[in-house]
N, C-alpha and C positions, 0 to 999 in steps of 0.2 A: 723880721724875716720876710722876705718876699717871695711869693710862690709864682711860678710860671704857668701860664695858661696854655702854653704850647705842649703838645705831648712829646714825650722823650722817644728817641730811637727804639728803646726797649719796648715801650708801649705799642709803638707802631708795628714792630716785628712780631709782638705777641698777638695783636689783632690780625695781622695778615696770616699767621699761622693758624689761628682759629677758623678764619675764613676758608683757607685751603682744606683744613681737615673736615669742615662741615660739607664740602662739595661731594655730591655723590658721583663718584667716577664710574663711568660705564666700562665694564670689564667684559671680557669674553667668557661665554658659558659653554658647557657641554649640553648638547641637545640629545637626550635618550630617546630614540625612536622605538616604541614597543609594538612590534608588527605581529598581527594575527592572520590566520588563514593561509599560511605559508605552505605550498605544496612540498618543497624540498628538492628542487632541481636547480642546478646552476649557482648563480650568485644573488644575493639580495643587494641591491644597490640603492643608496639613500642620498638624496641631494636637498640641501637647505639652500633656498634661493631667495634673493631680494626681488623687488619689482622688476628691475631691469633685466635680470637674467632668469626670470621664471619661465619655465618650459625651454630653456635654451642651455647654455653652458654654465651651470652654477658653480660658484667658487668653493663652497663647503660641501664635500662628499665623503662618504665611506661606504664600504662594502664588506660583505661576509659570506662564507659559503652557506647556502640555504640548508636549513634543516626543517623538516616537516613540523607544523604546529605553530608555535609562537616563538618570536626571536626578538632580541633587543640589540640594536646597532647604535653606537655612540659616535656623534660627530662633535669633534672638539674644537675649541677656539672660535665660536660663533659670536660675533659682538652682539650687544644688547640692541634690540630693534625689532622691526616688523618683518617676518620671514615667512616662507610657505615651504612646506616639506613634501617631497615627492618620493615615493617608494616604489620599486618594481622588482619583480623576480625575473632575472635574466636567464630564463630557462635553458636557452641554448648557449649561453655564455659568450655572446657575440659583442658585449659591451654597449648595447643600445636597446632601447624599448622598441620592439618589433611592432609594426602596424600593418593592417590589411584594410585598404581603402581609407586611410587616415584614422582608422579606430584601433586602439591598442590591442595586440593579440596575445600579449603576455600580461600576467596578473599585476595590477598596480593599485596604489592608493594615495590619497592625498591627506594633509593635516586637516583637522576639523571632520575627518571622514566625509569629506565632500565627494558626491559622486555626480559627474556631469551627465545631463540628459541629452543635450544636443550641442555639438561642438566642443572645443576645448574649455577647460575651466579658466576662470579669470584668477588674478593674484588674490583679489579681495575674497573670493570664495574659499580659499584654503589658508588665509593669513593667520598667523599667530604671533604673539608677543613672546620674545626671548628676553628674560630679565633675570631669572633665577638661575642658580647653578646647583644642580642640574635643572634644565627645562625638560619635562617629560611630555611626549607626544604619543598618543595611541593611534595606530593606523590599522584598518582591516583591509586587506588585499581583496580585490574583485576581479 
């Protein structure tokens, strides 16, 4: 009886299936943003931004009516990767973070609880890794 040294189609398909099953697929996660120091006026706005959209028009957003104290707002379907979270309390409900001479005049906060001293924050100052579902971020408004 002669044995073939060439793998059969069944063996190749089995190996391919095992390779595919072992790949870690990057799936979307929910980012749960736990916000403290909320005054309780207007809307709480949350944005999850990549480097290109940070402090601009972020793709992943959510909002909820503000309630004084602590709140949790969930942003769904955020792909795994490096992101920064910006939260602000839109007290006058005009849909934007109000500024006076370029300085925010409404309470806001960033992931990693970064507080900028001079000028706007950089993406790296506030960046976090989204990989778990859910990814929990705690932010204190200032």
